[in-house]
C-alpha positions in Angstrom: -112.1 51.1 -275.7 -112.2 48.9 -278.8 -112.6 45.2 -278.1 -113.1 42.0 -280.2 -116.5 40.4 -280.5 -116.4 36.6 -281.2 -119.6 34.8 -282.1 -119.6 31.0 -282.9 -123.1 29.7 -282.3 -125.7 27.3 -283.7 -129.4 27.8 -283.3 -132.2 25.8 -284.8 -135.0 27.9 -286.3 -137.5 25.3 -287.6 -136.4 24.5 -291.1 -133.4 26.9 -290.9 -130.3 26.4 -288.8 -128.3 29.5 -287.9 -124.6 28.6 -287.9 -122.8 31.9 -287.3 -119.1 32.3 -287.1 -118.0 35.9 -286.8 -114.9 37.7 -285.4 -115.3 41.5 -285.3 -112.6 43.9 -284.3 -114.5 47.0 -283.1 -111.5 49.2 -283.6 -111.5 48.4 -287.3 -115.3 48.2 -287.5 -117.2 50.7 -285.3 -120.4 49.8 -287.2 -120.8 46.3 -288.6 -123.7 45.5 -290.9 -125.4 42.1 -291.0 -126.7 42.0 -294.5 -129.0 39.5 -296.2 -132.5 38.6 -297.3 -135.4 38.3 -294.9 -135.5 35.0 -293.0 -131.7 34.6 -293.2 -131.2 34.5 -289.4 -129.9 38.1 -288.9 -132.4 39.1 -286.2 -132.0 35.8 -284.4 -128.2 36.4 -284.3 -128.9 39.8 -282.7 -131.2 38.3 -280.1 -128.6 35.7 -279.3 -126.1 38.4 -278.7 -128.5 40.3 -276.5 -129.3 37.2 -274.5 -133.0 37.3 -275.6 -132.5 33.9 -277.2 -130.3 31.1 -276.1 -128.2 29.3 -278.8 -128.3 25.6 -279.0 -124.5 25.4 -278.7 -121.4 27.5 -279.2 -119.8 30.6 -277.6 -120.1 34.4 -277.5 -117.3 36.5 -276.2 -117.0 40.2 -275.9 -113.5 41.3 -275.0 -112.4 39.5 -271.9 -116.0 38.5 -271.0 -117.8 35.3 -272.0 -121.5 35.9 -272.4 -122.4 32.4 -273.6 -120.6 29.1 -273.5 -122.7 25.9 -274.0 -119.7 23.7 -273.0 -119.7 25.2 -269.5 -123.5 25.9 -269.4 -122.8 29.6 -269.1 -125.4 32.2 -270.2 -125.1 35.7 -268.9 -128.5 37.3 -268.5 -129.4 40.3 -270.8 -129.3 42.9 -268.1 -125.7 42.0 -267.2 -124.4 42.2 -270.8 -125.1 45.9 -271.0 -126.3 45.9 -274.5 -128.5 48.6 -276.1 -131.2 47.2 -278.5 -133.0 49.3 -281.0 -136.0 47.2 -282.2 -137.3 47.3 -285.8 -140.6 49.0 -284.7 -138.7 51.0 -282.0 -141.0 49.6 -279.3 -141.5 52.9 -277.5 -144.0 53.1 -274.7 -147.0 54.9 -276.2 -148.1 56.3 -272.8 -144.8 57.9 -272.0 -143.3 61.0 -273.4 -140.0 60.9 -275.4 -138.1 62.0 -272.4 -139.8 59.5 -270.1 -139.0 56.7 -272.7 -135.3 57.7 -272.5 -135.4 58.0 -268.7 -136.9 54.5 -268.5 -133.8 53.1 -270.2 -131.6 55.1 -267.8 -133.5 54.0 -264.7 -133.3 50.3 -265.7 -129.6 50.6 -265.9 -128.5 53.2 -263.4 -131.4 53.7 -261.0 -132.3 56.9 -262.8 -129.9 59.6 -264.0 -131.4 62.9 -264.8 -128.2 64.6 -266.2 -127.6 61.6 -268.5 -131.1 61.7 -269.8 -130.8 65.5 -270.4 -127.5 64.9 -272.2 -129.0 62.3 -274.5 -132.0 64.5 -275.3 -129.6 67.3 -276.3 -127.4 64.8 -278.3 -130.3 63.6 -280.3 -131.8 67.1 -280.7 -135.0 66.1 -279.1 -135.5 69.2 -276.8 -138.6 70.4 -278.6 -140.1 66.8 -278.9 -139.2 65.7 -275.3 -142.6 66.4 -273.9 -144.6 64.6 -276.7 -145.7 61.0 -276.7 -144.8 58.7 -279.6 -148.0 59.1 -281.6 -147.2 62.8 -281.9 -143.6 62.3 -282.9 -142.3 62.3 -286.5 -140.6 59.1 -287.8 -137.2 60.7 -287.3 -138.0 61.8 -283.8 -139.3 58.3 -282.9 -136.0 56.8 -284.2 -133.9 59.2 -282.3 -135.9 58.6 -279.1 -135.4 54.9 -279.5 -131.7 55.3 -280.1 -131.4 57.6 -277.0 -133.2 55.0 -274.9 -130.8 52.3 -276.1 -127.9 54.5 -275.2 -129.4 55.3 -271.8 -128.3 52.0 -270.5 -124.6 53.1 -271.0 -124.1 50.1 -273.4 -120.9 48.5 -274.4 -122.5 47.3 -277.6 -125.5 48.6 -279.7 -127.7 46.3 -281.7 -130.0 47.9 -284.3 -132.6 45.7 -286.1 -133.7 47.2 -289.4 -133.5 50.7 -287.8 -134.9 52.6 -290.9 -137.6 50.1 -292.0 -140.4 51.8 -290.0 -139.9 55.0 -292.0 -141.4 55.8 -295.4 -138.9 55.9 -298.4 -138.3 59.7 -298.3 -137.7 59.4 -294.5 -135.2 56.5 -294.9 -133.2 58.4 -297.5 -133.1 61.5 -295.3 -132.1 59.7 -292.1 -129.4 57.4 -293.3 -126.6 59.8 -293.0 -128.1 61.3 -289.8 -128.1 57.8 -288.2 -124.5 57.2 -289.2 -123.6 60.5 -287.6 -125.4 59.7 -284.4 -123.7 56.3 -284.1 -120.3 58.0 -284.6 -121.1 60.5 -281.9 -122.2 57.8 -279.5 -118.8 56.1 -279.8 -120.3 52.7 -279.0 -119.6 49.7 -281.4 -122.8 48.7 -283.2 -124.2 45.9 -285.2 -126.9 46.9 -287.7 -129.3 44.4 -289.4 -130.5 45.4 -292.9 -131.4 44.0 -296.3 -131.2 47.4 -297.9 -128.0 48.0 -300.0 -128.1 51.8 -299.6 -128.4 51.5 -295.8 -125.5 49.1 -295.7 -123.3 51.5 -297.7 -124.3 54.5 -295.7 -124.1 53.0 -292.2 -121.4 50.3 -292.2 -117.6 50.1 -292.0 -117.6 46.3 -292.2 -120.2 43.8 -293.4 -121.1 40.2 -293.1 -123.4 38.7 -295.8 -125.8 36.1 -294.2 -128.0 33.7 -296.2 -129.8 30.5 -295.0 -128.2 30.9 -291.6 -124.6 31.0 -292.7 -122.1 33.8 -293.1 -121.1 33.7 -296.8 -118.6 36.6 -296.9 -117.3 39.3 -294.5 -115.1 42.3 -295.0 -115.2 46.1 -295.6 -118.6 47.1 -297.0 -117.4 48.5 -300.3 -115.1 45.5 -300.9 -117.9 43.0 -300.4 -120.3 44.9 -302.7 -117.7 45.4 -305.4 -116.0 42.1 -305.1 -118.4 39.4 -304.1 -116.8 36.0 -303.3 -119.2 33.9 -305.3 -122.5 33.8 -307.2 -124.7 33.6 -304.1 -123.1 36.7 -302.6 -123.3 38.6 -305.9 -127.0 37.8 -306.1 -127.6 38.9 -302.5 -125.7 42.2 -302.7 -127.4 43.0 -306.0 -124.7 42.9 -308.6 -126.8 43.5 -311.7 -124.8 41.6 -314.3 -123.6 38.1 -313.3 -122.8 35.9 -316.3 -120.7 32.8 -317.0 -117.4 33.3 -318.8 -114.0 31.6 -319.5 -110.5 33.1 -319.2 -108.9 32.6 -322.6 -105.6 34.4 -322.0 -103.6 36.3 -319.3 -100.9 38.9 -319.7 -99.7 42.2 -318.3 -101.9 41.8 -315.3 -105.0 41.5 -317.3 -107.2 38.5 -318.2 -109.2 38.2 -321.4 -112.6 36.6 -320.7 -114.9 35.1 -323.4 -118.6 35.4 -322.8 -120.3 33.7 -325.7 -119.4 35.9 -328.7 -118.2 38.8 -326.6 -114.8 39.4 -325.0 -113.9 41.4 -321.9 -110.7 42.5 -320.2 -110.5 42.3 -316.4 -107.8 42.5 -313.8 -106.2 39.1 -313.6 -107.4 37.5 -310.3 -104.9 34.6 -310.5 -107.4 31.8 -310.5 -106.5 28.2 -310.8 -109.3 27.4 -313.3 -110.4 29.4 -316.3 -114.2 29.0 -315.7 -115.4 32.2 -314.0 -118.5 34.3 -313.2 -118.2 37.8 -314.5 -119.7 40.4 -312.1 -120.3 44.0 -313.2 -122.2 46.6 -311.2 -124.6 48.7 -313.3 -123.2 52.0 -312.0 -119.8 51.0 -313.4 -121.2 50.9 -317.0 -121.1 54.0 -319.2 -123.2 54.2 -322.3 -122.4 56.1 -325.5 -124.2 56.4 -328.9 -122.2 55.2 -331.8 -118.7 53.7 -331.7 -117.4 55.8 -328.8 -114.2 57.6 -328.5 -110.8 56.8 -327.1 -110.6 56.4 -323.3 -108.7 54.5 -320.6 -111.4 51.9 -320.5 -110.3 48.5 -321.9 -113.8 47.4 -322.8 -116.0 49.0 -325.5 -118.9 46.7 -326.3 -121.3 47.5 -329.2 -124.9 46.4 -328.5 -128.6 47.1 -328.7 -130.8 48.4 -326.0 -133.3 45.7 -325.1 -135.0 47.2 -321.9 -135.4 50.6 -320.3 -136.8 50.9 -316.8 -137.1 53.8 -314.4 -135.3 53.1 -311.1 -136.1 56.0 -308.7 -134.1 59.0 -309.9 -132.1 56.9 -312.3 -132.9 54.7 -315.3 -131.8 51.1 -315.7 -130.9 50.2 -319.3 -130.1 46.6 -320.4 -127.9 46.2 -323.4 -127.5 43.1 -325.5 -123.8 43.0 -326.4 -123.4 39.3 -326.8 -124.8 39.0 -323.2 -127.2 41.1 -321.2 -125.4 44.0 -319.5 -127.2 46.4 -317.2 -126.3 50.1 -316.8 -127.6 52.9 -314.6 -127.9 56.4 -316.2 -129.6 59.6 -315.2 -132.9 60.6 -316.8 -131.1 63.5 -318.5 -128.6 61.0 -320.1 -131.4 58.8 -321.3 -133.0 61.8 -323.1 -129.8 63.1 -324.5 -128.7 59.7 -325.8 -132.3 58.7 -326.9 -132.0 55.5 -325.0 -135.0 53.4 -326.1 -135.4 49.8 -327.0 -133.6 49.1 -330.3 -131.1 52.0 -329.9 -127.5 51.1 -331.0 -125.1 52.0 -328.2 -121.6 51.3 -327.0 -121.2 50.1 -323.4 -117.9 51.2 -321.8 -116.5 49.4 -318.8 -113.1 49.7 -317.2 -111.1 46.5 -316.5 -111.0 47.0 -312.7 -114.8 47.2 -312.7 -115.0 43.6 -314.1 -114.8 41.3 -311.1 -114.1 37.6 -311.7 -115.1 34.9 -309.2 -114.5 31.1 -309.6 -117.2 29.1 -311.2 -117.8 25.5 -310.5 -118.3 23.4 -313.6 -120.3 20.2 -313.1 -118.8 17.5 -315.3 -121.5 15.3 -317.0 -120.9 11.6 -316.7 -121.1 9.6 -319.9 -124.5 7.8 -320.4 
């Protein structure tokens, strides 16, 4: 049954203070991603939810239950919250087999439950690995064993701390979608900590961006990535092009934005002030050689390639078109278009892909 998780806590962490204010409807968000840089307070927030750390003040409520309330000096112990926790390094017992690790979780919660352990082994497709100890398991098998152990407590909430970071890059790419499928099969609401954009997109329904202990923006994953609320969120979620601009005219639902000598059209955001930050994701930029043909895109920007860098299976190309605009293309496109430094190209961007956020202008006092 879907419930609401409400977290309003403060926790001092040396030079950083975690000030979390979250309200998560698990019906809308079966998997919530806590996204942000290392040291932002994400893991501490998970540990506060699990009861492994005590907030300095505030309240944590899950459905009709209050797990923590500083005002009434209430703090429900971890074992009574019935939370499954998947640690970053999986924390499997090296002297126990995969099945024994899962059974340990079941025993701690239910006094031992052989049928439940067998069911989890089958669910995680660990039948062949069940008799092996962690050093003899693959990265994926260790992850599935740790997830099965977390589910063995029959949790009402799952907490996963960087669940793919212990794997090598090929392993992470292979297991993203598998982990999402496992979480869906488990039918238990989950919070996942990550600083990896691809993991957030693959795993999450809803996302909270956390930096310096504060929640900067929360909403559906794709919305947060495509429409960051401000410059800090844009930087954290990895919007490649963020430049200052000014709205010079508005009409027919579109805003014309001036960026130095260049001009762009974007969907009118209805802002009170004309000063904006222009945010464009690299994957929303198409490159053409020459002037480019007619298309539904409002923006055709002539420019010169100033940088070309391989980015995994893709190539990142930076074009000077009055401002530096990043694009992602395939290696085949790079070869076909001869995209090298100095090449003359046209960057094509549709108006809905140009996201405008308010920009604070600091007025200089007269001297």
